[in-house]
Structure formats: structure tokens, C-alpha cells
C-alpha positions as CSV (number, residue, x, y, z in Angstrom):
1,X,-16.0,26.0,-26.6
2,X,-13.9,25.5,-29.7
3,X,-14.9,26.3,-33.2
4,X,-17.5,23.9,-34.6
5,X,-19.1,23.4,-31.2
6,X,-16.4,21.1,-29.8
7,X,-15.4,21.4,-26.2
8,X,-11.8,21.5,-24.9
9,X,-10.5,18.4,-23.1
10,X,-10.1,20.3,-19.8
11,X,-13.8,21.4,-19.9
12,X,-15.2,17.9,-20.4
13,X,-16.9,15.8,-17.8
14,X,-15.8,12.3,-16.9
15,X,-17.1,9.8,-19.4
16,X,-18.5,6.4,-18.4
17,X,-15.9,4.5,-20.4
18,X,-13.0,6.5,-18.8
19,X,-14.4,6.0,-15.3
20,X,-14.8,2.2,-15.8
21,X,-11.2,1.9,-17.2
22,X,-9.7,3.9,-14.3
23,X,-11.7,1.9,-11.7
24,X,-10.7,-1.4,-13.2
25,X,-7.1,-0.4,-13.1
26,X,-7.3,1.0,-9.6
27,X,-9.0,-2.2,-8.5
28,X,-5.6,-3.8,-8.8
29,X,-5.0,-2.2,-5.4
30,X,-7.1,-5.1,-4.0
31,X,-4.0,-7.4,-4.5
32,X,-1.8,-5.0,-2.6
33,X,-4.2,-4.8,0.4
34,X,-4.9,-8.5,0.2
35,X,-1.2,-9.3,0.4
36,X,-0.8,-7.1,3.5
37,X,-3.6,-8.9,5.3
38,X,-2.6,-12.4,4.2
39,X,1.0,-12.3,5.3
40,X,0.1,-10.8,8.6
41,X,-2.6,-13.4,9.2
42,X,-0.6,-16.4,7.9
43,X,2.4,-15.5,10.2
44,X,0.0,-15.8,13.1
45,X,-1.3,-19.3,12.3
46,X,0.2,-22.0,14.6
47,X,0.5,-24.5,11.8
48,X,2.5,-22.1,9.7
49,X,4.8,-21.1,12.6
50,X,5.4,-24.8,13.6
51,X,6.4,-25.7,10.1
52,X,8.7,-22.8,9.3
53,X,9.6,-20.9,12.5
54,X,11.3,-23.2,14.9
55,X,10.6,-22.4,18.6
56,X,13.1,-20.3,20.4
57,X,13.4,-20.7,24.2
58,X,15.4,-17.5,24.6
59,X,12.4,-15.2,23.9
60,X,8.9,-14.7,25.2
61,X,7.5,-15.8,21.8
62,X,6.6,-19.3,20.8
63,X,8.6,-19.0,17.5
64,X,12.0,-17.9,16.2
65,X,11.6,-14.2,15.5
66,X,14.8,-14.1,13.3
67,X,13.3,-16.5,10.8
68,X,10.0,-14.7,10.8
69,X,11.8,-11.4,10.1
70,X,13.6,-12.9,7.1
71,X,10.4,-14.3,5.5
72,X,8.5,-11.0,6.0
73,X,11.4,-8.8,4.9
74,X,12.1,-10.8,1.7
75,X,8.9,-9.3,0.2
76,X,10.3,-5.7,0.7
77,X,13.8,-6.6,-0.4
78,X,12.5,-7.9,-3.7
79,X,10.2,-4.8,-4.1
80,X,13.2,-2.6,-3.5
81,X,15.0,-4.3,-6.4
82,X,11.9,-3.9,-8.6
83,X,11.4,-0.3,-7.7
84,X,15.1,0.7,-8.4
85,X,15.8,-1.4,-11.5
86,X,13.0,-3.5,-12.9
87,X,9.9,-1.3,-12.8
88,X,11.3,1.7,-14.6
89,X,12.7,-0.5,-17.4
90,X,9.5,-2.5,-17.9
91,X,7.3,0.6,-17.9
92,X,9.6,2.6,-20.3
93,X,10.0,-0.2,-22.8
94,X,6.6,-2.0,-22.7
95,X,4.2,0.5,-21.2
96,X,1.9,0.5,-18.2
97,X,-0.5,-2.2,-19.5
98,X,2.2,-4.8,-20.0
99,X,3.8,-3.8,-16.7
100,X,0.5,-4.5,-14.9
101,X,0.0,-7.8,-16.7
102,X,3.6,-8.8,-15.8
103,X,2.9,-7.9,-12.1
104,X,-0.2,-10.1,-12.1
105,X,1.7,-13.0,-13.5
106,X,4.5,-12.6,-10.9
107,X,2.0,-12.4,-8.0
108,X,0.3,-15.5,-9.2
109,X,3.6,-17.3,-9.6
110,X,4.7,-16.2,-6.1
111,X,1.4,-17.3,-4.6
112,X,1.9,-20.7,-6.3
113,X,5.3,-21.1,-4.7
114,X,3.9,-20.0,-1.3
115,X,0.9,-22.4,-1.6
116,X,3.1,-25.4,-2.4
117,X,6.0,-24.5,-0.1
118,X,7.7,-27.5,1.5
119,X,10.7,-25.6,2.8
120,X,11.8,-22.2,3.9
121,X,13.6,-21.4,0.6
122,X,10.4,-22.0,-1.5
123,X,8.5,-19.7,0.8
124,X,11.1,-16.9,0.5
125,X,11.2,-17.3,-3.3
126,X,7.4,-17.0,-3.4
127,X,7.5,-13.8,-1.3
128,X,10.2,-12.4,-3.6
129,X,8.0,-13.0,-6.7
130,X,5.0,-11.4,-5.0
131,X,7.2,-8.4,-3.9
132,X,8.4,-7.7,-7.5
133,X,4.9,-8.2,-8.9
134,X,3.2,-5.9,-6.5
135,X,5.8,-3.2,-7.0
136,X,5.3,-3.4,-10.8
137,X,1.5,-3.0,-10.2
138,X,1.7,-0.2,-7.7
139,X,3.9,2.0,-9.9
140,X,2.1,1.1,-13.2
141,X,-1.4,1.6,-11.9
142,X,-0.7,5.1,-10.6
143,X,0.8,6.1,-13.9
144,X,-1.9,4.4,-15.9
145,X,-4.7,6.2,-14.2
146,X,-2.9,9.5,-14.5
147,X,-2.5,9.0,-18.3
148,X,-6.1,7.9,-18.9
149,X,-8.0,10.3,-16.6
150,X,-8.9,13.9,-17.5
151,X,-6.6,16.4,-15.6
152,X,-9.2,17.7,-13.2
153,X,-10.3,14.2,-12.2
154,X,-6.9,12.7,-11.7
155,X,-6.7,13.3,-8.0
156,X,-10.1,11.8,-7.3
157,X,-9.5,8.7,-9.5
158,X,-6.0,8.3,-8.1
159,X,-7.4,8.1,-4.5
160,X,-9.4,5.0,-5.5
161,X,-6.2,3.0,-5.5
162,X,-5.7,3.6,-1.8
163,X,-9.4,2.8,-1.1
164,X,-9.1,-0.5,-3.0
165,X,-6.0,-1.4,-0.9
166,X,-8.1,-1.0,2.2
167,X,-10.8,-3.1,0.7
168,X,-8.2,-5.8,-0.1
169,X,-7.2,-5.7,3.5
170,X,-10.8,-6.4,4.6
171,X,-11.0,-9.3,2.1
172,X,-7.8,-10.8,3.5
173,X,-9.1,-10.6,7.0
174,X,-12.3,-12.5,6.0
175,X,-10.2,-15.1,4.1
176,X,-8.0,-15.6,7.1
177,X,-11.0,-16.0,9.5
178,X,-12.6,-18.5,7.1
179,X,-9.5,-20.7,6.7
180,X,-7.8,-20.5,10.1
181,X,-7.9,-23.7,12.1
182,X,-8.2,-26.1,9.1
183,X,-6.2,-29.2,9.9
184,X,-3.2,-30.5,8.0
185,X,-1.6,-27.1,7.4
186,X,-4.2,-26.2,4.8
187,X,-5.2,-23.0,6.5
188,X,-2.1,-21.0,5.5
189,X,-1.9,-22.7,2.1
190,X,-5.4,-21.7,1.2
191,X,-4.8,-18.1,2.3
192,X,-1.7,-17.9,0.0
193,X,-3.6,-19.7,-2.8
194,X,-6.4,-17.1,-2.6
195,X,-3.8,-14.5,-3.5
196,X,-3.0,-16.4,-6.7
197,X,-6.7,-16.7,-7.6
198,X,-7.1,-12.9,-7.2
199,X,-4.0,-12.2,-9.3
200,X,-5.3,-14.5,-12.1
201,X,-8.7,-12.7,-12.2
202,X,-7.0,-9.3,-12.6
203,X,-4.6,-10.7,-15.2
204,X,-7.7,-11.6,-17.2
205,X,-9.2,-8.2,-16.7
206,X,-6.1,-6.3,-17.7
207,X,-5.5,-8.5,-20.8
208,X,-9.1,-8.4,-22.1
209,X,-10.6,-5.1,-21.0
210,X,-7.9,-2.5,-20.4
211,X,-6.4,-0.6,-23.4
212,X,-2.9,0.8,-23.7
213,X,-2.6,4.4,-22.8
214,X,-2.6,7.2,-25.5
215,X,1.0,8.1,-24.4
216,X,2.2,4.5,-25.0
217,X,0.5,4.4,-28.4
218,X,2.3,7.7,-29.3
219,X,5.6,6.3,-28.2
220,X,5.0,3.3,-30.5
221,X,4.4,5.5,-33.5
222,X,0.6,5.0,-33.6
223,X,-0.8,8.5,-33.5
224,X,-4.2,7.6,-35.1
225,X,-4.9,4.9,-32.6
226,X,-3.9,7.3,-29.8
227,X,-6.3,10.0,-31.1
228,X,-9.1,7.4,-31.5
229,X,-8.6,6.1,-27.9
230,X,-8.4,9.6,-26.5
231,X,-11.6,10.6,-28.3
232,X,-13.4,7.6,-26.8
233,X,-12.1,8.5,-23.3
234,X,-13.0,12.2,-23.5
235,X,-16.2,12.0,-25.6
236,X,-17.0,12.4,-29.3
237,X,-17.8,16.2,-28.9
238,X,-14.4,17.0,-27.4
239,X,-11.4,18.5,-29.2
240,X,-8.5,16.2,-28.1
241,X,-5.8,17.8,-30.3
242,X,-4.5,20.1,-27.5
243,X,-4.2,17.2,-25.1
244,X,-2.4,15.1,-27.7
245,X,0.1,18.0,-28.3
246,X,0.6,18.3,-24.5
247,X,1.3,14.6,-24.3
248,X,3.9,14.8,-27.1
249,X,5.5,17.8,-25.5
250,X,5.7,15.9,-22.1
251,X,7.3,12.9,-23.9
252,X,10.1,15.1,-25.3
253,X,10.9,16.4,-21.8
254,X,11.2,12.9,-20.3
255,X,14.9,12.8,-21.2
256,X,15.6,15.8,-19.0
257,X,16.0,13.5,-15.9
258,X,13.5,15.3,-13.7
259,X,14.8,13.2,-10.7
260,X,18.1,15.0,-10.8
261,X,16.3,18.4,-10.6
262,X,15.2,17.5,-7.1
263,X,18.9,17.7,-6.1
264,X,19.1,21.3,-7.3
265,X,19.6,23.7,-4.5
266,X,16.2,25.3,-5.1
267,X,14.5,22.0,-4.5
268,X,16.4,21.0,-1.3
269,X,13.5,21.8,1.0
270,X,11.2,19.7,-1.2
271,X,13.7,16.8,-1.3
272,X,13.9,16.8,2.5
273,X,10.1,16.7,2.8
274,X,9.6,13.8,0.3
275,X,12.3,11.8,2.1
276,X,11.2,12.5,5.7
277,X,7.5,12.0,5.3
278,X,7.6,8.3,4.3
279,X,10.5,7.7,6.8
280,X,8.5,9.3,9.6
281,X,5.4,7.4,8.7
282,X,7.2,4.1,9.4
283,X,8.4,5.4,12.7
284,X,4.8,6.0,13.8
285,X,4.3,2.2,14.0
286,X,1.8,2.1,11.2
287,X,3.3,-0.9,9.4
288,X,3.1,-3.0,12.5
289,X,-0.5,-2.1,13.3
290,X,-1.7,-2.6,9.7
291,X,0.2,-5.7,8.8
292,X,0.9,-7.5,12.1
293,X,-2.4,-6.7,13.9
294,X,-3.3,-10.4,13.7
295,X,-0.1,-11.3,15.6
296,X,-1.0,-8.9,18.4
297,X,-4.7,-10.0,18.5
298,X,-4.0,-13.7,18.6
299,X,-1.6,-13.1,21.5
300,X,-4.0,-11.2,23.7
301,X,-7.4,-13.0,23.1
302,X,-8.5,-16.2,24.9
303,X,-10.6,-17.2,21.9
304,X,-8.8,-17.3,18.5
305,X,-12.1,-17.0,16.6
306,X,-12.7,-13.7,18.3
307,X,-9.1,-12.6,17.5
308,X,-9.7,-13.1,13.8
309,X,-13.1,-11.4,13.9
310,X,-11.4,-8.5,15.6
311,X,-9.0,-8.3,12.7
312,X,-12.0,-8.0,10.3
313,X,-13.3,-5.1,12.5
314,X,-10.0,-3.3,12.4
315,X,-9.7,-3.7,8.6
316,X,-13.2,-2.4,8.1
317,X,-12.5,0.6,10.3
318,X,-9.4,1.3,8.2
319,X,-11.5,1.2,5.0
320,X,-14.1,3.6,6.5
321,X,-11.3,6.0,7.7
322,X,-9.6,5.9,4.3
323,X,-12.8,7.0,2.6
324,X,-13.3,9.8,5.1
325,X,-9.7,10.9,4.9
326,X,-10.0,11.3,1.2
327,X,-12.5,14.1,1.7
328,X,-11.2,15.4,5.0
329,X,-8.0,16.7,3.4
330,X,-10.0,19.4,1.6
331,X,-12.0,20.3,4.7
332,X,-9.3,20.6,7.3
333,X,-6.0,21.0,5.5
334,X,-2.8,18.9,5.6
335,X,-1.1,20.1,8.8
336,X,-4.3,19.8,10.9
337,X,-4.8,16.2,9.7
338,X,-1.2,15.3,10.4
339,X,-1.4,16.7,14.0
340,X,-4.9,15.5,14.8
341,X,-4.1,12.0,13.6
342,X,-0.8,12.1,15.5
343,X,-2.6,12.8,18.8
344,X,-4.9,9.8,18.4
345,X,-2.0,7.5,17.5
346,X,0.1,8.7,20.4
347,X,-2.6,8.1,23.0
348,X,-3.4,4.7,21.6
349,X,0.2,3.6,21.7
350,X,0.7,4.7,25.4
351,X,-2.4,3.0,26.7
352,X,-1.7,-0.2,24.7
353,X,1.8,-0.2,26.2
354,X,0.4,0.0,29.7
355,X,-2.0,-2.8,29.2
356,X,0.6,-5.1,27.5
357,X,3.0,-4.3,30.4
358,X,0.4,-5.6,32.9
359,X,0.1,-9.0,31.4
360,X,2.5,-9.4,28.5
361,X,2.8,-13.1,27.4
362,X,-0.5,-14.1,28.9
363,X,-4.0,-14.2,27.4
364,X,-5.7,-11.0,28.8
365,X,-9.2,-11.0,30.3
366,X,-12.0,-10.2,27.9
367,X,-12.4,-6.5,28.8
368,X,-8.6,-6.0,28.5
369,X,-8.5,-7.6,25.0
370,X,-11.6,-5.6,23.9
371,X,-9.9,-2.4,25.1
372,X,-6.7,-3.2,23.1
373,X,-8.8,-3.9,20.0
374,X,-10.7,-0.6,20.4
375,X,-7.3,1.2,20.8
376,X,-6.0,-0.4,17.7
377,X,-9.1,0.9,15.9
378,X,-8.5,4.4,17.3
379,X,-4.9,4.2,16.1
380,X,-6.1,3.1,12.6
381,X,-8.5,6.0,12.4
382,X,-5.8,8.5,13.3
383,X,-3.4,7.0,10.8
384,X,-5.8,6.5,7.9
385,X,-7.1,10.1,8.2
386,X,-3.6,11.6,8.3
387,X,-0.4,9.8,7.4
388,X,-2.1,7.1,5.2
389,X,-3.5,9.7,2.9
390,X,-1.0,12.5,3.1
391,X,2.2,10.5,2.5
392,X,1.5,10.4,-1.2
393,X,-0.6,13.6,-1.4
394,X,2.2,16.0,-0.4
395,X,4.9,14.6,-2.8
396,X,2.5,14.6,-5.7
397,X,2.2,18.5,-5.3
398,X,5.9,18.9,-5.8
399,X,7.0,16.9,-8.9
400,X,6.3,13.5,-10.4
401,X,9.9,12.6,-9.6
402,X,9.1,13.2,-6.0
403,X,6.7,10.3,-6.0
404,X,9.5,8.0,-7.1
405,X,11.7,9.1,-4.3
406,X,8.9,8.7,-1.8
407,X,8.2,5.2,-3.0
408,X,11.8,4.1,-2.7
409,X,12.2,5.6,0.8
410,X,8.9,4.0,1.8
411,X,10.0,0.6,0.7
412,X,13.4,0.9,2.3
413,X,11.9,1.8,5.7
414,X,9.2,-0.9,5.4
415,X,12.0,-3.4,4.8
416,X,13.8,-2.3,8.0
417,X,10.6,-2.4,10.0
418,X,9.7,-5.9,8.7
419,X,13.2,-7.0,9.6
420,X,13.1,-5.6,13.1
421,X,9.5,-6.0,14.3
422,X,9.4,-9.7,15.3
423,X,12.7,-9.6,17.2
424,X,11.7,-6.3,19.0
425,X,8.3,-7.7,19.9
426,X,9.8,-10.8,21.4
427,X,12.8,-9.1,23.2
428,X,11.7,-5.6,23.9
429,X,8.0,-6.4,24.6
430,X,5.9,-3.5,25.8
431,X,8.8,-1.0,25.5
432,X,8.3,-1.1,21.8
433,X,4.9,0.7,22.1
434,X,6.4,3.4,24.4
435,X,9.3,3.9,22.0
436,X,6.9,4.5,19.1
437,X,4.8,6.8,21.2
438,X,7.9,8.9,22.0
439,X,8.7,9.1,18.3
440,X,5.2,10.2,17.5
441,X,5.6,13.1,19.9
442,X,8.8,14.2,18.2
443,X,7.2,13.8,14.7
444,X,4.3,15.9,15.8
445,X,6.6,18.9,16.6
446,X,8.5,18.4,13.3
447,X,5.3,18.5,11.3
448,X,4.1,21.6,13.1
449,X,7.4,23.4,12.5
450,X,8.1,22.3,8.9
451,X,5.0,21.4,7.0
452,X,2.9,24.3,5.5
453,X,-0.8,24.0,5.5
454,X,-1.4,25.0,1.9
């Protein structure tokens, strides 16, 4: 307690206003998850493939995998550009709130281009707008929640963003199931249009309800407004002066280029870890299972309705596992979760490869398809409880700059996976699953040898 009966900011509990603000900002993760589900589902709709992906007789697929790869990778190429150049500039000059609003506008614009696409170039432009907008949102939301939340609640409130991404994936699966099969090509158009509606709703929320952060107000020379906002966030009986001084001190150190410190010899082990973790995550096949699950399900099921329902089940399992993984990290530790999740993922990939090898290119019997769906769910549980949570948790314990490096490497590897998945599925077939299972085994040994538990 401070003099006059006022509590220090670090001793205060989370106020209702601060909780609502952080939840509203983290809910923007719905758009990121919704996009993952929509693009995976739309790419599996026959009307969409017939319009944009010409059939290729040289593969076992009924579409041209090279065109599909270009469309899906355009999103990540634009996100890379945004992460490297645009996002830091917008956040530094305009603040997190304006950056989030800009992201919503770009996502809505990209959804409009995709909804009205008459040619491949309109579709690619739409995906590029969405990629830039979501990258602005991802980086801004994390920083916004970090600047608004009390120190001891930042980790818990920051985890909500990942949970909302999983919720968005469930929403997209439901939307895809509701719209698939509509005649005249409206199924994929309505799925893309739903993304624009969601972005418009969040644009309204960020413009009307979310305030600027105290740090941004201080940077704009408005200390009284920053103090008033911080008092409202922490409570009227809390002394916010120490937190204000800490914020000003942190602002003066922003010019020290913390990213360059990671290249100091003392930080080389940390740099290796923040680069290798997102890179190895992509080599586990997670991106394929989470984004392109509809493509696999539509291929193996007799009934397309059941295939889309299976996607809803997988997305729901992912959401449940994400919530459990958020608490499991404190119960079991990092390395145990990495290794345990890796075992589940490895076994799932091996059995899926065997089943797909038996009847690749044909609709499998019902019990085969049910088994593959269950194996994908098992894989998702292993991933969500380990790599899906720990990819960002470990770098956040090193330096804030480590999160930026992790984000860039993650985007680069996702771009390469999106570029290679469709050609590999059509040409390599079941060997792709065995290749990923082999990589999982290697990754398991690397994690055991290099990653400390605490």
C-alpha cells in the first residue's frame, strides 16, 4: 500500500473495464481463424476449382495444383511484406488502435475483391489485401493487449488471442458447411463475403469502443489523458504514477534497436531457438492439417456433407485442445508438452499415410474415412497442446524483439508450405505424410536435446 491508502499498480486486480477492452481487442483473432478456415474450405469447393483452377491431367488431382499454390501463397507473401515494412511503420506512427482499424479495412476490402472475383488476378489481389490486413491485426492486437493489461495478467489475456483464432476456425467451418453446394458459384462467394462482414463488425467495435493505449497517448504529448485512461484501467484507488514512469522509461529505450541485441554473441542460443521453433513447427505438417483439412476430407469421404461436418468436428477439437493447452503448460512444463504432442502427431501421420496409400485417389469406405478423421483430430490435439501454444510462449520469455523474429520466420515458412502443399499432395501423394512423420521424429530429438524445461 502507498501513502494515502492507494495501492500500487502491480498489486491491483483486473478491473472489469480493462478486461472488456482486452477481450474486445483479442476477439480480432476471430478474423485470423476465420480466414484460415475459409480459404481451406473454399479451395475444396468444386465450383471454385472449376472456375479458377484448370484441370491438369498430369496429376492425380482434379485441378491444377500450381495455380492453387499461387492463390494460397499470395496471402502469405503479402503478409511477409506487411510484417517486414508496413506493420512497424503504421504502429510506430499511428499507434495500435489505428493499426487495428487499418487492418479491418484492408480485410474487408480484400473480402470484397474475393467475393466479386471474375478472374484469377482479382482473387490474388483480394488475398493480398487480406494478408496485409491480418498481419497488421496480429501484430497490433498483441501489443495493444500488452500495453493495456496489468503486468501479472498479460500472459493470461494474451492467450485469449489464440483461443479466439481457434473459435474463428470453428465459425468458418460452420459457414463453409452452410454455403457449400449452393448453385451458380455462390457457395465460395458467400464464404468470402462472410469474412468481409466480420471485418466490418470489428471495424465498428475498434472505432467506437476501444481507446488508444496510454503509451500512444504519451507519445502524442497527452500525459493527462494517458493518466486518466490508466486510472480507469487500473481502478480509482490505484497509484498509477510508477507505471506511467516505467512506460516513459521504456519509450526512451525504444531507440536502442533491441532486435540488433539478439545478434550479440551472448544471445546466439536464444536467436537459434526463436528461429528454429517456428521453422520446425511448419515441418510438423501443422499448416496442412489446420488449413487444408477440408481438401483431405472432401477427397476421402463418399458424402460431401459428412466431409464438411467432419471439418466442424476437427475445428471444435482444436478449440478445446487450445483451451486445455493454455493451462497444461503450467502443469507439465514446456519440454514435456513438446515431446508428448510430438508422439501423438507422429503416430497420426504414419497411420494416415498407410490408409491413404491403400486407396489414394478413391473415396474410402465409411470406416476408413472415419478413422482418418479421428486421426486428424488426434493430430490436432497433439499440436494444439504443444506446438500451437509454445511457439509464441518460448520467444516471449526471451525478449520482445524475439517475437518479431518468430513472426517473420513463421510467415516465411508458411509461405513456402502454401506454395508446395498442393503440388506435393498431387505428385507425392501418401509419401508426403511419411516425410512429415520422419521430420517429426527428428524434431522430437532436437527438442529433447536443446530445449530446457524451465
